[in-house]
N, C-alpha and C positions, 0 to 999 in steps of 0.2 A: 793965798798962799798954799801950795800943795804939800802933800805929806813929806816928800822928799826935802823940800826946802825947809819945812818945819823941823825935821830931824837934824839937818845941817845946822840950823840956828841953835837947836838945843845942844848939840855936841860942842858948839863953841863956848856956850856957857858952862857946860859940865866940865870942861878942861880946866877951868879956873877954880873948881871946888875941890875939897878934900874928898877923898874916896868915901868916908862915913856920910857926908852930905849928899854925895851922888847916889848912894844907896837909898837913902831916905827919899829922895826926889824922884828916883826910878820907880820906887814901890808905889809912891803916890800917884804917878802918871799912869802906871800900867793896872792900877786898881780902877781907874776911871776909863771908860770907852773913849775912843777917838771921836772928836766932835765931827 
């Protein structure tokens, strides 16, 4: 899976979450380097 596919998939999941949960997940993701 390339980075764009990963981000598109991530977007689909984020759309179903509440804003607060989104923020937590985004903070967690961006604290970690991309594999």
